[in-house]
C-alpha angles and dihedrals in degrees: 000000000000118000115196100184091121093057129078110265093235093063101033096102095052091043092051091053093048093049092045090055089055094048100041115110116266093228123047131013126292129205121221122193116193116202121197136146094356096307136092137214124200125214135178120216126195136056095261090064090087094054115028097032101038105208092220090061091059093044095049093088122073087208104091091192090058090047090052092050092048092049094049092049093053098047129085092220134023120206127194117201108194105193096178097048140286091279085083092071108095115238091242091059099040095086090053093063103108095187132014113206117193113202115213141168122229097258136095097250093052091046092055093048091047093051090050089054093047088052092048092049092045091054092050100041097043136249120313110278093033115053097358127026125224090255095049100081120068141162125232113197120211126192093036136099089214130249118086097007094052092046090049093055094041097046094052095043092046094049092049092047092048095047102041105022103029087229136124124232119196133194115262099179145278143250122214125234113291093026097077092094122059115244104204113023117237116244109298115207098185141349138210097013114163107271093221093059092049094048090049092049093050091050092047093050091062107267091117093050091072125077124193124219142151109239119175093265091058098241109157106189122051127171108250090217113044092199129159092269094055090107088064090056101042117050140159115278126211108203111227092222143351092269091062091048093049091050089055093046091048090062090054098050097088090054091050097046092041134209092333091067110111101173144349119223134187114235097210097183122125098223126125097241099036112113116229092229137021132191122214116215130209091263091054094255119145123229116199112221109207124191105181124179087233122023090211091068099049119113107206094179092055092053092049091049091049091053091047091051095047102038094112092052092049090048090055093046092048105029094166094055094078098228111180126202096216095058114094116232125235136186141235121200123205122189135177116265094246101072121065106262119217129212115310094019120120116209124218138190122211110228139177121220112187106303094344131090127201146129130269114214110223124220 
């Protein structure tokens, strides 16, 4: 869910599209529903949208609610951009929001409006650890190239959320000046559909049947009704490639690292000891996230040494993450459930839930 309360109303739509492009998964299509003034637009992001989805298949029905449900079922990720405030999200759908991203500008007025919206959403979705986990609220700063401005917004928002809401707010990313508005619009399937019909369709297609929590094992998606036919809903998933597996693991990292996780970054460097993912903690320390094919072959020390040697480069590449040179790195190893996992290795099981794929971290 994208909340644009911290952005001027006149540019919220363009900003939402630009931010959604940054956050959409790199593999597979994503659906984005924009809600404003009682109506909704539907967009598809991602190159595969033209092939696997087939836009004409979604447009074939005159029933926009049916089109919305069909679109949501065929996409790997569903985004909700609420341009008039989070109050627009129906109570039945609020627990299904896996991540709430609050878009803000680096100025005092936007900071105040963003905090008000975080507070409003927190009161509706439930305290951290019940309806929303500590890692499920984040700020995305627009109109900034990162660095000091992003840290200024995040530090103040995080301190206020901690003190008055007992909730953590992470950093989701930033967009520099001139990039806040989307240039070419992503594919739009329909416009100005009645919001009520779209919300009802999304609830009916199964989004509201999933609740999100942070149990000790790190599982993120749990069927709300553990009925006899749950096995027909949850099934094993075989990732088509390593990129798909890493994308699923990436979404789980905040739950594994815990409330101290500030950001998750992709270490896209083709070097033997470079970890594929790294978490950044509140104290600026890096945590290498390793997903080896066999846990017996992983070299934790090599990954930690690589992070220590390249901290300054990562800090320049991700200025808003708050990486600090004096904080010693550590490592986290994830392995499939099949091999015997040794000490310090967390096992996972790839699963499919409806139209979504992910990993469940085992105890």
